[in-house]
C-alpha positions in Angstrom: 73.3 75.8 167.1 69.1 75.7 168.2 68.3 74.3 171.3 64.5 73.1 171.3 62.4 72.7 174.0 61.6 68.9 173.4 60.1 66.0 176.2 63.5 64.4 176.6 65.2 67.8 177.1 62.4 68.7 179.7 62.5 65.2 181.2 66.3 65.9 181.8 65.7 69.3 183.4 63.0 67.4 186.1 65.7 64.8 186.7 68.3 67.6 187.1 66.3 69.3 189.3 65.5 66.4 191.4 69.3 65.7 192.0 69.3 69.6 193.2 71.3 69.8 196.9 68.2 70.2 199.8 69.7 73.4 201.0 68.4 74.4 197.2 64.9 73.0 197.5 64.9 74.8 200.7 65.7 78.4 199.8 63.4 77.4 196.6 60.4 77.0 199.1 61.3 79.5 201.3 61.1 82.3 198.8 57.9 81.1 197.5 56.2 81.4 201.1 57.9 84.8 201.9 56.4 86.1 198.5 52.6 84.5 199.5 52.9 86.1 202.6 54.4 90.0 201.1 51.4 89.4 198.5 49.2 88.7 201.0 50.2 91.3 204.0 50.4 94.4 201.0 46.6 93.3 199.8 44.9 93.2 203.1 46.9 96.8 203.4 45.1 98.0 200.0 41.7 97.3 200.4 41.3 99.7 203.4 43.6 102.6 201.5 41.9 102.5 198.3 38.6 103.1 200.5 40.2 105.8 203.0 42.9 108.0 200.1 42.1 109.8 197.6 43.0 108.3 194.3 46.1 109.9 193.5 47.5 109.2 197.1 46.6 105.5 197.0 48.4 105.0 193.9 51.5 107.0 195.0 51.6 105.4 198.3 50.6 102.1 196.7 53.5 102.4 194.4 56.2 103.2 197.0 54.3 100.3 199.0 55.1 97.5 196.5 58.4 98.7 195.5 59.6 98.8 199.2 57.9 95.2 199.5 60.2 94.1 196.1 63.4 95.3 197.5 62.9 93.6 200.9 61.7 90.5 199.0 64.9 90.4 196.5 67.5 91.3 199.6 66.0 88.2 200.9 67.0 86.0 198.3 70.1 87.0 198.2 71.0 86.7 202.0 69.6 83.2 201.6 71.8 82.6 198.7 69.0 82.1 196.5 70.3 84.7 194.2 72.7 87.7 193.0 71.5 90.9 191.5 73.4 93.7 189.8 70.7 96.2 189.5 73.0 99.3 190.0 72.2 100.8 186.5 68.5 101.2 187.1 69.3 104.0 189.8 70.2 106.4 187.0 66.9 106.5 186.0 65.6 108.0 189.3 64.3 111.7 188.5 64.5 111.0 184.8 61.2 112.3 183.2 58.8 110.4 181.8 59.5 107.4 179.3 58.8 104.2 178.5 60.7 101.4 180.5 61.1 98.3 177.8 62.8 95.3 179.1 63.0 91.8 177.5 61.1 89.5 179.8 63.2 86.4 180.8 60.9 85.6 184.2 58.6 86.0 186.1 60.8 88.1 188.4 61.7 90.9 186.0 59.3 93.0 186.9 60.1 92.6 190.5 63.4 93.6 190.1 62.4 96.5 188.1 59.8 98.0 190.2 62.2 97.4 193.5 64.5 100.4 192.1 61.6 103.0 190.2 59.2 103.5 193.2 57.1 106.0 191.0 56.3 103.4 187.8 53.3 102.0 187.0 53.1 99.1 184.8 51.4 97.2 182.4 50.0 93.8 183.5 47.4 91.0 181.8 43.7 91.2 183.1 44.3 88.2 184.7 46.7 89.8 187.3 44.3 92.4 188.3 41.1 90.1 188.5 43.6 87.4 190.7 42.9 87.1 194.6 46.6 87.7 195.4 47.6 90.8 193.1 44.6 92.4 192.3 43.8 94.5 195.3 47.4 95.6 194.9 47.1 96.0 191.2 44.1 98.2 191.7 45.5 100.3 194.1 48.5 101.3 192.5 46.7 101.8 189.2 48.7 99.1 187.3 47.3 99.1 183.8 45.7 96.6 182.0 46.9 95.0 179.0 43.1 94.8 177.2 41.2 96.1 176.0 44.3 97.5 173.4 42.4 101.3 173.0 41.9 101.9 177.1 45.5 100.7 177.7 47.3 103.1 175.3 44.7 105.9 176.7 45.8 105.4 180.7 49.7 104.5 179.7 49.5 108.0 178.0 47.9 109.9 180.6 50.3 108.4 183.4 52.9 108.9 180.9 51.6 113.1 180.6 51.6 113.0 184.6 55.4 112.3 184.5 55.5 108.6 185.1 57.7 105.8 184.1 55.5 103.3 182.2 56.8 99.9 182.4 55.6 97.4 179.4 57.4 94.0 178.4 57.7 94.7 174.2 57.4 90.9 174.0 53.6 90.9 175.6 54.8 87.5 177.5 57.5 85.8 178.7 60.5 85.1 176.3 59.6 81.5 174.4 63.0 81.9 172.1 66.0 83.0 172.6 67.0 85.7 172.9 64.3 87.9 172.4 60.8 86.4 171.1 59.2 88.7 168.3 58.1 92.3 169.7 54.6 93.5 169.6 53.7 97.1 168.5 52.2 98.2 171.7 55.7 100.0 172.8 55.7 102.2 169.7 52.0 102.9 169.8 52.0 104.2 173.0 55.3 106.5 172.8 54.0 108.1 169.3 50.7 109.1 171.1 51.9 110.2 174.6 55.5 111.6 172.9 57.9 110.0 175.3 61.2 108.1 174.7 61.5 104.5 174.9 64.4 103.2 177.4 65.3 99.6 176.3 66.4 97.5 179.2 68.3 94.2 178.8 67.7 91.6 181.6 70.5 88.5 181.5 70.4 85.5 183.5 72.0 82.0 183.6 68.7 80.5 184.8 65.9 79.4 183.0 63.8 79.8 186.4 60.3 81.1 185.8 60.4 81.5 182.3 58.1 80.4 180.2 57.3 76.7 180.6 59.1 76.6 184.0 57.2 74.7 186.4 57.1 75.9 190.0 57.8 72.2 191.2 61.8 72.6 189.8 64.7 73.4 191.6 67.3 75.3 190.2 70.8 75.6 190.3 71.7 78.2 192.9 72.6 80.8 193.3 71.1 82.4 190.0 72.5 85.4 189.1 70.5 88.2 187.2 72.4 91.5 185.7 70.4 94.7 184.3 71.9 96.9 182.3 70.2 100.0 180.4 70.3 100.4 176.7 69.8 102.8 174.1 66.9 105.4 174.7 65.3 105.7 171.6 62.6 109.1 170.4 59.5 108.8 169.7 58.6 107.6 167.1 57.0 108.7 163.8 56.0 105.5 162.0 55.1 102.4 164.8 55.6 99.8 162.3 59.6 100.6 161.6 59.8 101.8 165.4 59.1 98.2 166.2 61.4 96.3 163.7 64.2 98.4 164.6 63.6 97.9 168.2 63.8 94.5 167.7 66.8 93.9 165.7 68.4 96.3 168.6 67.2 93.9 171.1 68.2 90.7 169.3 72.0 92.8 168.6 72.5 93.0 172.5 71.3 89.6 173.6 72.7 87.6 171.2 75.7 86.8 173.0 73.8 86.8 176.3 74.6 83.4 178.3 71.7 80.9 177.1 69.8 79.6 180.4 69.9 76.3 181.7 66.2 75.1 180.5 65.3 74.3 177.0 64.3 77.5 175.2 64.7 77.6 170.9 67.3 80.3 170.0 65.5 83.1 167.1 67.1 82.2 163.5 69.8 84.7 163.4 
């Protein structure tokens, strides 16, 4: 049965959001407030660190700073009862050789959760993030990679992987727009082929559409929101990019098809 985003369903989400208990609204805005404060604080540190430290040291320290800040932020969300998190499977990747970390992308919190457990990783981000006032200084400090132009992105990601880093890349290219996973882009296979590293699939499961594609920051979700991250198959570097992306998409579909549908109108991918 398909579940499509319609004006009627969107109105239902808004009305349901307004009926949430006041304490859930308080948790929501406390979470937003702390996130902004953390981003501002890290940004203020990022500017002098990038100017003073050698590039390699500033990137290494910046990535650890982002990871530590993400862990603190997630602990706060758990403490106030906003979230329940099961991220422990990510710990198995500590000390693992270079690879591409390839998760599905249901929420804006996905990168925060993954980077909180993998402090040495770099991340491929949209150009808008690198250019933004809130996140730009941090993205430049850590050496996070712009998603455009494509050729430069592939070259920079390959260089990071050859230095032993993990590269976090969302194969959908943006947050999921159809359940359980949107059509995958070819970037993951292209980088894996070019760098000769494996692709570690990661599955993010949640019971909420909070901060998914189309979710308004003003909507209050039902809390606590549950997030579970589990590791999937690790694919060898591909020989043929197009064939690999098709295989990867089919694997994501098969692994996520029985995941709980979030409490937000999204369309279901055809079987």
